C-alpha positions in Angstrom: -111.4 -18.9 56.2 -109.3 -16.6 54.1 -107.7 -13.3 54.7 -109.6 -10.1 53.9 -106.4 -8.1 53.2 -103.1 -9.7 52.2 -99.8 -7.9 52.8 -96.7 -9.4 51.2 -93.0 -8.6 51.6 -90.8 -9.1 48.5 -87.2 -9.7 49.6 -86.0 -10.7 46.2 -82.4 -9.6 45.4 -82.7 -7.7 42.1 -79.0 -6.8 41.7 -77.3 -7.4 38.4 -74.9 -10.3 38.2 -72.4 -11.4 35.6 -71.5 -14.9 34.6 -68.0 -14.3 36.0 -69.6 -13.9 39.5 -70.3 -17.7 39.5 -67.0 -19.4 39.8 -67.7 -21.7 42.8 -70.4 -24.3 43.4 -71.8 -22.3 46.4 -72.3 -19.2 44.3 -74.1 -21.1 41.6 -76.3 -22.8 44.2 -77.1 -19.5 45.8 -78.1 -18.1 42.3 -80.3 -21.1 41.6 -82.1 -20.5 44.9 -82.4 -16.8 44.3 -83.9 -17.4 40.8 -86.4 -19.9 42.2 -87.4 -17.5 45.0 -87.8 -14.7 42.5 -90.2 -16.8 40.4 -92.3 -17.8 43.4 -92.4 -14.1 44.5 -93.5 -12.9 41.1 -96.4 -15.4 41.2 -97.3 -14.6 44.8 -97.4 -10.8 44.3 -100.6 -11.1 42.3 -102.4 -12.4 45.3 -101.4 -9.5 47.6 -103.3 -6.4 48.2 -100.1 -4.6 49.2 -96.5 -5.5 48.6 -93.8 -4.1 50.9 -90.7 -3.9 48.7 -87.5 -3.3 50.8 -84.3 -2.4 49.0 -82.3 -5.6 49.6 -79.9 -5.6 46.7 -76.6 -7.3 47.2 -77.7 -9.0 50.5 -77.6 -12.8 50.4 -80.9 -14.6 51.0 -79.1 -16.7 53.6 -76.6 -15.0 56.0 -75.5 -15.2 59.6 -74.0 -11.7 59.5 -75.5 -9.4 62.2 -74.6 -6.3 60.0 -76.5 -7.7 57.1 -79.4 -8.5 59.3 -79.5 -4.9 60.6 -79.3 -3.7 57.0 -82.3 -5.8 56.0 -84.3 -4.8 59.1 -83.7 -1.1 58.3 -84.7 -1.6 54.7 -87.9 -3.4 55.7 -88.8 -0.8 58.2 -88.3 2.0 55.7 -90.4 0.3 53.1 -93.1 -0.6 55.6 -93.3 3.1 56.7 -93.7 4.2 53.1 -96.7 2.0 52.4 -98.2 2.2 55.9 -100.6 5.1 55.1 -102.2 3.2 52.2 -102.6 0.1 54.4 -104.1 2.1 57.2 -106.7 3.6 54.8 -107.6 0.2 53.5 -108.0 -1.2 57.0 -110.2 1.7 58.0 -112.5 1.0 55.0 -112.7 -2.7 55.9 -113.2 -2.4 59.6 -116.7 -3.3 60.9 -118.0 -0.5 63.2 
């Protein structure tokens, strides 16, 4: 059984980086992970009916910072509210009455 409507959330960091930003093993490892996640996200976007695209530039993919968590939650909520009317319209068309 598959989904009738697929809603994806793309949390890829699209911020610009320079080679000079990668001077430690940890920063290189984080960049490799980000590049891999970006590729997976690009491939997955095609399967989604809707993509929620929060502004998550310059926030690490892995963090324990409560401030960064709040920033991500706020960005996600803002992006979700922007696309919510289109999702609602789609759900109303697909609902069996």
